[in-house]
N, C-alpha and C positions, 0 to 999 in steps of 0.2 A: 885594882881594876874590877871592874863588875863583870860578873860571870855571864856567858851568853845563856840564852833560853835554849833548852833542848827540846826540840819537836820530833816526835815518832809518827812518821806516817806508815799506814798499814793498808796498802792498794796494790790490787792483784793486775790492774791496767797498767803495763809498763810505760806507756806513753804519757799517761795522766801522772803516774807516780813521778816521773821525770820533770814533768812540767811543774808540779807542786814543788818540788825539790829545788828547782831553779829560782822560782819566785821566792821561796823562803830564805835561801841562803843569799839571794840579792838583798834581802831585808836585813841580813846579819844573823839570822837564826842558824844554830847547829842542827843539822838534819840528819835523822836516822831511818832508814826505809827498810820495809819488809813486805813480801809479796803474798804471804798467807798468815793466817792467825796464829799457829804455833810459831812461827818464827818471830811473829810482832810480840807474843807475850814474853819469849825469851829475851828478847832485846828491852822490851819494857821492864823487866825484873833486872837485868844488867845495869841499865843506865839510868833509871828513875826520872823520866823526862818530865818537863814541865807541861806538856801539853800532847794530847793524841790526836791524830786526825785519822779517822776509822771509816772505812768502806764497809758497807753492811753485807754486799754480795760478795762473800768471800768462798774460795774454794776450801773443803774440808770444814774448819770451824767457822761457823757464822759469825757476822759482825755483832749481833745481838749477844751471842755468848761469850765473845772476847770482851765486850762492855761489862757484862755481869763479873766476868773474872777479875776485871781491873777495878770495879766498883767494890769488890769483897775487900780489898786490901788498900785502896787509895782513892781520894776525892779530886785527883788532878783533873783539869778541864778536859773533855772528850768533845770534837766536832765530828758529827757523823756525815759520812757522804753516801748518797744513794740516788737510784735512778726512780726510787718509789716516790710519787708526788702526792698521794692521797693523804687526807687528814689523819686518817687511823693510823698510818704507818709512822707519822711524824709524831703522834701523840704516843704510840708505843716506844719510839726511840726515846722520847723525854722521860717516860716512866722508867726506862732501864737506867737512866742516870746520865745522858747526853745534856752538855750545855748549849748546843747549837746544831743546827740541821740544815745541811746544804744539799740541795736537789742538782743532779746532773742532768743536762750540761752545766757547768757554772764558769763564771767568770774567775780565772786565777786571781785578780785584783781584788775582786770581791771577798774571795776566800781570806786573803792576805789581811785585808781589813778587819775581817772576822776574828782571825789569830790574834791581831793586836788590840782589839778591844777586849776580848777575853782575858789575854794575859794582864793587861794593865788593871782590869777589874779584879782578877783573882790575886794578883801578886803586889798589887799598890801599897797595901800596908803590912805585907808580911812576905815571907819566902827568902830565898837564898842570896838575892841582890843587895849589895852594899848601899847604905845611903848616903855615902860620901864618895865622890868621884874626884881624885887628885892627881896632877901631874907635876913633874920636876920638884920633887921634896916640896910639895904644897906651895909651889909658886902659884899656881891655879887650882883653885878648889871649889867643887859644887856639891853643896849640901842640899840633897834632894827634899827631905823633909821640910827643911825652911825655906826652900826656894831661893837659896842664897848664892851668890857667887863671889869668891874674893880672889884678888891679886896681890901676891906679897901681903896679905893679912889685911888688905883693905877692901872693903866692900865695893862691888861693881854694881851699879844700878843699871839693869836691862829692862827692856819692856817685856811684857809677856811673850809676845811672838819671838823676840831675839833670845829669851831664856829657854824657850822650847827648841829652836834651831840648835843653840848651843849645846843643849842637853841631848838632843838626838846624834850629833856628831861626836861628841865627847864620849857618848855610851857605847860608840862603836869605831874606835880609832882606827885608821887605816882602811875602812869601809867607804866606797865612792857612793854619794848620794847625788842623783841628778835633781836639777830644780823641781822637776815634777813631784819626785818623791818626798822632797821636803814641803812642797805645797800640800800635797796629800797629807802628811803627817801633822802640819801645822796648823792648816786651815781647813781640812777635811777634804772629802772625795769632790763633794758638792761646791767646792769653791770655784767661781767662775772668773776670777781675776787674772792678772797678768804673772806667769810665773818669773818674770824678771824681777818681781817684787821680792823677791829672794835675795837678788843681788844687793839691793839697798840695804836689807836686814844684815847681811854678811859684812858689808862696808861698815855699818855702824858697831857691830860686835867687835870687829878688829880693832877700831878705833878704841874701844874700851878695854879689851884683854892683851892685845900685843904690844911688845916693846917698840917695834917699829912696823906699823901697819902696811906699809908699803914692801915689806919683806916678812911677810908673816911666818910664824913657826906653828902655830896652833891650828888654824882654818886656813887649808891649802886649797888654791884652785887647780883643778885637774882640767884643762883646756879640753873642750868638746864633750865633756862628760859631766862635771858638775863640781862638787867640793867634797874634801874629806878632812878629818880630823888627824893631825900629824904629831900631837904632843907625845 
């Protein structure tokens, strides 16, 4: 089973910290929190996160110094949060090694999308995540590198969108995804179609991977909420 991405959030405004945590956890990330630089660096050394979300305006140690400290030992992605909106501040942030720069106030959904894009870009061809996801003694198997799905060792032909939906769900077993979340993940945040399109794709996927599509064991409907993978 694939390992969850670990994300460290260093932010001294507790309300913002908790909102970021809630949105990240909803997406299935493993979240660690720190309210100052010293605590953040200690957690960073303990857990080796896959990505850091770092506020620049912190008490004690500044975000800039934290970024320098992290960059002295690691090239993991860093997203900077700040109320500074001028071009000079952004250039300084990137010069310190930041991968992205988000100004306050910000949309949590936009931040999550930036996290998703950076993680995909950074760990697509490397990293700790397995290239194979399998269930029930390889009954259902997803080869991420080859973009292939097999059921009982027989190739399952999926459309690109069906494959993306299956991969999202199977990569996060037990996590409930709303139709809106699946639409954003598969079609992008600018998609203006109907979220019920997801239902049609789910139906088609079940026809292809379930022993009995009417009583599925892999893609489960959570009424009033969305779908989850139950393999």
